[in-house]
C-alpha positions as a Python dict, from the first residue, in 0.01 Angstrom:
ca = {
    (1, 'M'): (0, 0, 0),
    (2, 'K'): (386, -19, -7),
    (3, 'V'): (363, -114, -386),
    (4, 'Q'): (109, 104, -450),
    (5, 'D'): (283, 393, -286),
    (6, 'D'): (637, 302, -490),
    (7, 'I'): (406, 270, -805),
    (8, 'A'): (234, 646, -741),
    (9, 'D'): (584, 787, -705),
    (10, 'A'): (725, 614, -1027),
    (11, 'L'): (451, 781, -1221),
    (12, 'K'): (491, 1084, -1016),
    (13, 'L'): (169, 1131, -858),
    (14, 'K'): (152, 1368, -638),
    (15, 'E'): (-195, 1576, -634),
    (16, 'D'): (-412, 1276, -719),
    (17, 'W'): (-240, 1038, -488),
    (18, 'P'): (-425, 973, -156),
    (19, 'R'): (-154, 807, 104),
    (20, 'E'): (-413, 700, 338),
    (21, 'G'): (-783, 522, 260),
    (22, 'D'): (-941, 303, 46),
    (23, 'K'): (-717, 49, -168),
    (24, 'L'): (-941, 11, -372),
    (25, 'R'): (-950, 377, -485),
    (26, 'R'): (-607, 367, -483),
    (27, 'A'): (-586, 75, -716),
    (28, 'A'): (-852, 253, -951),
    (29, 'I'): (-648, 564, -978),
    (30, 'L'): (-278, 349, -1055),
    (31, 'S'): (-518, 162, -1346),
    (32, 'A'): (-616, 417, -1497),
    (33, 'R'): (-295, 629, -1513),
    (34, 'L'): (-107, 289, -1599),
    (35, 'K'): (-407, 258, -1897),
    (36, 'K'): (-353, 573, -2011),
    (37, 'A'): (13, 578, -2014),
    (38, 'G'): (43, 349, -2316),
    (39, 'K'): (342, 109, -2363),
    (40, 'H'): (543, 58, -2034),
    (41, 'V'): (749, -199, -1877),
    (42, 'L'): (667, -235, -1483),
    (43, 'I'): (928, -412, -1271),
    (44, 'L'): (833, -556, -916),
    (45, 'E'): (1197, -647, -768),
    (46, 'D'): (1305, -868, -485),
    (47, 'V'): (898, -984, -456),
    (48, 'W'): (870, -1173, -95),
    (49, 'D'): (482, -1216, -78),
    (50, 'K'): (190, -1324, -384),
    (51, 'V'): (98, -999, -520),
    (52, 'S'): (-275, -945, -658),
    (53, 'L'): (-205, -723, -966),
    (54, 'E'): (-602, -624, -953),
    (55, 'E'): (-588, -518, -587),
    (56, 'V'): (-281, -311, -644),
    (57, 'G'): (-405, -161, -952),
    (58, 'I'): (-194, -293, -1223),
    (59, 'P'): (-361, -376, -1542),
    (60, 'E'): (-321, -715, -1696),
    (61, 'P'): (-57, -721, -1911),
    (62, 'S'): (-134, -805, -2293),
    (63, 'G'): (-7, -796, -2640),
    (64, 'S'): (-293, -529, -2687),
    (65, 'N'): (-249, -299, -2429),
    (66, 'G'): (160, -279, -2499),
    (67, 'C'): (220, -371, -2100),
    (68, 'K'): (468, -587, -2000),
    (69, 'L'): (568, -738, -1634),
    (70, 'V'): (852, -824, -1490),
    (71, 'L'): (885, -979, -1136),
    (72, 'T'): (1162, -1127, -956),
    (73, 'T'): (1162, -1278, -630),
    (74, 'R'): (1381, -1579, -452),
    (75, 'S'): (1069, -1724, -301),
    (76, 'E'): (939, -2045, -460),
    (77, 'R'): (610, -2006, -303),
    (78, 'V'): (545, -1655, -478),
}
């Protein structure tokens, strides 16, 4: 939920963003907003645990949607 909140803050989602509640609903809102944003780069820095892009609401990066994802970690298990 912390990752979702950080992305929502970066996208300036104020009125539409539920601070509490269902993670799936929050993921759907993020996914729709990121898809609507067009080409973008999302940087997840200093990640210490495995992250499910689907559960967070990050669309799968591909050449067709113009999304890029950069993930940095110091953990080999991530």
